[in-house]
C-alpha positions in Angstrom: -11.6 26.4 41.9 -15.4 25.8 40.8 -17.4 27.7 38.7 -19.4 30.4 40.4 -15.7 31.0 42.5 -14.3 33.5 40.1 -15.4 36.4 38.0 -15.2 34.6 35.0 -15.1 31.0 34.2 -13.4 28.9 31.0 -15.7 26.7 28.8 -13.5 24.5 26.6 -16.4 23.3 24.5 -15.6 20.0 22.6 -17.1 18.4 19.9 -18.0 14.5 19.4 -14.2 13.0 18.7 -13.0 14.4 21.9 -12.0 11.6 23.8 -10.3 12.5 27.3 -8.5 9.0 27.4 -6.6 10.0 24.1 -3.6 12.4 24.9 -3.9 14.1 21.2 -2.0 16.9 20.7 -5.4 19.0 21.3 -6.1 17.7 24.6 -2.7 18.4 26.0 -2.6 21.9 25.2 -6.0 22.3 26.6 -5.2 20.7 29.7 -1.9 23.0 29.5 -4.3 25.7 29.4 -7.0 24.7 32.0 -4.7 24.2 34.6 -2.9 27.8 34.0 -6.4 29.6 34.2 -7.2 27.7 37.4 -3.9 28.4 38.8 -4.6 32.5 37.8 -8.2 32.4 39.6 -10.2 31.6 36.0 -12.0 28.5 37.3 -12.6 25.8 33.8 -15.1 23.3 32.6 -15.3 21.3 29.7 -18.5 21.3 28.3 -19.8 19.2 25.0 -21.2 21.4 22.2 -24.5 20.1 22.2 -25.2 21.2 26.1 -24.1 24.7 25.4 -27.3 26.4 24.8 -28.5 24.9 28.6 -25.4 25.4 30.2 -23.9 29.0 29.8 -26.9 30.6 31.0 -26.1 28.6 34.4 -22.7 30.1 34.6 -21.4 33.6 35.8 -19.1 35.2 33.4 -18.5 32.5 30.8 -16.3 32.7 28.1 -15.6 30.0 25.6 -12.5 28.7 23.8 -13.2 26.7 20.9 -11.8 24.2 18.1 -13.0 25.7 15.0 -13.2 22.1 13.6 -15.7 21.3 15.5 -18.1 23.8 14.2 -18.8 21.5 11.6 -20.9 19.6 13.6 -22.6 22.9 15.3 -26.4 23.5 14.6 -28.3 26.8 15.0 -28.8 26.4 18.7 -25.1 25.9 19.7 -23.9 28.9 17.3 -26.6 31.3 18.5 -25.2 30.1 22.0 -22.0 30.6 21.4 -22.3 34.3 19.7 -24.1 35.5 22.9 -20.9 35.1 25.2 -17.2 36.0 24.9 -15.1 33.4 22.6 -12.3 32.4 20.8 -11.8 30.0 18.1 -8.9 27.8 16.8 -8.9 28.4 12.9 -7.2 26.6 9.9 -5.8 28.8 7.2 -7.4 30.6 4.7 -5.9 32.4 1.8 -5.8 33.0 -1.5 -5.0 30.1 -4.2 -4.3 27.8 -0.9 -5.2 24.6 -3.6 -2.6 25.4 -5.4 -0.2 26.2 -2.9 -0.8 23.0 -0.5 -0.7 20.7 -4.2 2.7 22.1 -5.3 4.4 21.7 -1.4 3.1 18.2 -1.9 0.2 18.9 0.9 -3.2 17.5 0.9 -5.4 20.2 0.5 -8.3 18.3 1.6 -7.1 18.2 5.2 -6.3 22.2 5.3 -9.3 23.6 3.6 -12.9 24.1 5.1 -15.6 24.5 3.0 -17.2 28.1 2.7 -20.2 26.8 5.1 -17.8 25.6 7.8 -16.3 29.3 7.8 -19.6 31.1 7.4 -20.6 29.2 10.5 -17.4 30.4 12.7 -18.0 34.0 11.4 -21.9 34.2 12.5 -20.8 33.5 16.3 -18.7 36.6 16.3 -15.7 35.7 18.3 -13.8 38.0 19.5 -10.3 36.9 18.2 -9.6 33.5 15.9 -6.2 31.9 16.9 -3.6 29.8 15.4 -0.1 28.0 16.8 1.4 29.6 14.0 4.3 31.7 14.7 3.8 35.7 13.5 5.3 35.7 10.4 3.0 33.0 9.2 -0.3 34.9 9.5 -0.4 35.6 5.8 -1.8 32.4 5.6 -4.6 33.3 7.8 -5.4 36.5 5.4 -9.3 34.9 4.7 -9.8 35.8 8.6 -8.4 39.3 8.6 -10.0 40.1 5.5 -13.6 39.4 7.0 -13.1 41.6 9.7 -11.4 39.5 12.7 -7.8 39.4 14.3 -6.1 37.0 14.2 -3.7 36.0 17.5 -0.6 34.1 17.1 -1.0 31.7 20.3 2.1 29.2 20.0 2.2 26.2 22.0 3.8 26.1 25.2 5.0 24.4 28.6 3.0 23.2 31.1 5.0 23.9 34.1 2.9 22.3 36.7 4.0 19.2 34.8 6.8 19.8 33.3 9.7 20.5 36.3 13.2 20.2 35.7 13.5 18.8 39.3 12.5 14.9 40.6 13.3 11.6 41.7 14.9 9.6 38.4 13.8 6.0 37.5 15.4 2.6 37.1 13.3 2.1 34.3 14.8 4.8 32.4 18.2 4.3 33.3 20.9 4.4 29.9 18.1 5.4 27.6 20.0 7.4 24.6 17.0 8.7 22.8 13.6 9.2 23.9 10.6 10.2 22.0 7.1 10.3 23.0 4.1 10.4 21.0 2.1 9.2 18.0 2.9 8.0 14.4 0.6 8.3 11.4 1.3 8.5 7.5 2.4 12.1 7.3 4.1 12.9 10.2 5.8 9.4 9.7 7.6 10.8 6.3 9.2 13.0 8.6 9.6 11.1 11.4 11.5 8.4 9.6 13.8 10.8 7.7 15.1 12.0 10.5 15.0 9.0 13.2 14.8 5.6 11.3 19.0 5.9 11.3 18.8 6.1 14.7 16.6 3.3 15.3 18.5 0.6 17.9 19.3 3.8 20.1 15.4 5.4 20.5 13.0 4.2 22.8 9.8 5.4 21.8 6.3 5.9 24.1 3.2 6.8 22.2 -0.6 6.1 22.2 -0.6 4.7 18.8 2.1 1.7 17.8 5.2 3.0 16.0 6.8 0.5 12.9 10.1 0.9 15.2 11.6 -1.7 17.4 11.8 0.3 20.5 8.3 1.4 20.5 7.0 0.4 24.2 3.2 1.4 24.6 2.0 4.3 26.1 3.5 6.4 28.9 2.1 7.9 32.3 2.2 11.4 32.2 3.6 11.8 35.5 6.9 9.2 33.6 7.1 12.0 31.0 9.1 14.4 32.5 11.4 12.0 34.2 11.8 10.3 30.8 12.8 13.6 29.3 15.7 14.5 31.9 17.3 10.9 32.0 17.9 10.2 28.0 20.7 11.7 26.5 19.2 13.2 24.0 15.0 13.8 23.2 15.0 14.6 19.5 11.9 17.1 19.0 10.3 16.0 15.2 7.6 18.1 13.4 5.0 17.2 11.0 6.1 18.5 7.4 3.7 21.3 6.8 5.2 23.2 10.1 8.5 24.0 7.9 6.2 25.3 5.1 3.5 26.8 7.2 6.1 28.5 9.6 4.1 26.9 12.6 2.5 25.2 14.4 5.3 24.0 16.0 4.4 21.1 18.6 4.3 21.0 22.1 7.3 18.6 22.4 10.3 21.5 22.3 8.7 22.8 25.5 7.8 19.9 27.4 11.4 18.8 27.3 13.2 22.2 28.4 10.4 22.4 31.1 11.5 19.2 32.1 15.5 20.1 32.2 15.7 17.8 28.7 17.9 18.2 26.2 16.1 18.2 23.1 17.5 18.4 19.3 14.9 19.9 16.7 14.3 18.8 13.0 15.4 21.8 10.5 12.3 24.3 11.2 13.5 28.2 10.6 9.9 29.2 12.3 12.0 27.9 15.6 14.0 31.0 15.6 10.8 33.5 16.3 10.2 31.3 19.5 14.4 31.1 20.4 17.6 32.7 19.8 20.5 31.0 18.6 21.9 30.9 22.0 18.7 29.7 23.3 18.3 26.4 20.6 20.3 25.2 17.9 18.5 24.9 14.7 20.3 22.2 12.0 19.9 22.9 8.2 18.3 19.7 7.2 18.4 16.2 7.9 21.8 15.4 7.1 23.1 18.1 9.3 20.7 16.9 12.2 22.6 13.5 12.1 25.6 15.2 12.2 24.9 16.7 15.5 22.9 13.9 17.0 26.3 11.3 16.2 28.3 14.3 17.7 26.1 14.1 21.0 25.6 10.2 21.4 29.4 10.0 21.1 30.3 12.8 23.2 27.5 13.0 25.5 24.9 15.9 25.9 26.5 18.6 28.4 23.4 20.0 30.2 24.3 23.1 30.7 24.0 23.8 27.2 19.8 23.7 28.0 20.1 26.3 30.5 19.1 29.6 28.3 16.6 27.3 26.5 14.8 26.8 29.7 14.6 30.1 30.9 13.6 31.0 27.3 10.5 28.6 28.2 10.0 30.1 31.3 10.0 33.5 30.4 8.0 33.6 27.3 6.5 29.9 26.5 4.3 28.8 29.3 0.7 28.5 29.4 0.8 30.8 32.6 1.7 33.6 29.7 -0.5 32.5 27.4 -3.6 32.6 29.3 -2.7 36.4 29.7 -2.5 36.9 26.5 -6.0 35.1 25.6 -7.6 37.2 28.5 -6.2 40.4 26.9 -7.5 39.6 23.5 -10.6 38.6 24.8 -11.3 42.1 26.5 -11.9 40.4 29.8 -10.1 41.3 33.0 -7.8 38.9 35.1 -7.8 38.9 38.5 -4.4 39.7 40.6 -2.1 36.8 40.4 -2.9 34.1 42.7 -0.1 32.3 44.1 0.5 29.3 41.8 1.2 26.3 43.5 3.2 23.7 41.8 0.2 21.7 41.1 -3.0 23.1 41.5 -5.7 20.1 43.1 -7.3 18.2 41.2 -6.8 19.0 37.9 -3.3 17.6 38.1 -5.2 14.2 37.9 -2.8 11.0 36.4 -3.3 10.2 32.6 -0.9 8.7 29.8 1.6 11.0 27.9 1.5 10.7 23.7 
């Protein structure tokens, strides 16, 4: 859909670090929302924040989704333009004595701490709500936003059902793969990845936009091939940043992708999974040793696909971007037209890309 063809248009406000050619977690999340908005009759645009003052008055019924980190670069005309339209902001934790908390858990507080000026900019634009991918029991880590009168909404990541589907032709390229992982590797995440996956390096095939210090790294992967890989691999491990277990979320998108594709996931020891999936829908190991025990058993016996049927059903019923879009519109106080017929791939927005 083109802007002007619906009652509203969703504007994804992007900052100077945005690069649509690099499939970061933030980009794949935004594209999941974008396809879902379009399928439900709401066109979307990606707009550089510097262009907002000129662009927004030309649109009919605009509302904005903003990454709070990008406020760092916003100047007064941009802030004023945002204040004039409904918008929501993805924010970082803000709670009392946070620096001491992060230090106690060996986390770099500088990564998590926004300056007072940065936070004042967000508050000054008066968002309809702020949100996080943290699950509900972790919302106390956002008490600072709540104390300033803002509603904090839990919007966990989800499955882009227009890309990650359980049917399709297998690929000879992925024949015989035991363990598959698609994603980036960097220092903090690498500590967790090494802890869980290094013992299984010989069986692990990896694709990602950043190089891994593993023998099985094979470069980048076209997005269209990612669900095929998940379906054909015996197991697709799902490993989070160390901070995820500590802060009760933001569980990464991979669990939803793997289950949505008909793959078999094995997750790390993150208790917050239980807020998204029941015990019958997703087993959770107690620790890294228990993960290794479970994975060796799967490698020896095989991974029965029917054991993931309940997990896939949970994703479709509770964890798709179509459902998250409805939640965003309700929290924004905006009306969503009666659901359009949802096609398997909503037109040009499903153009090919490169995964992880």
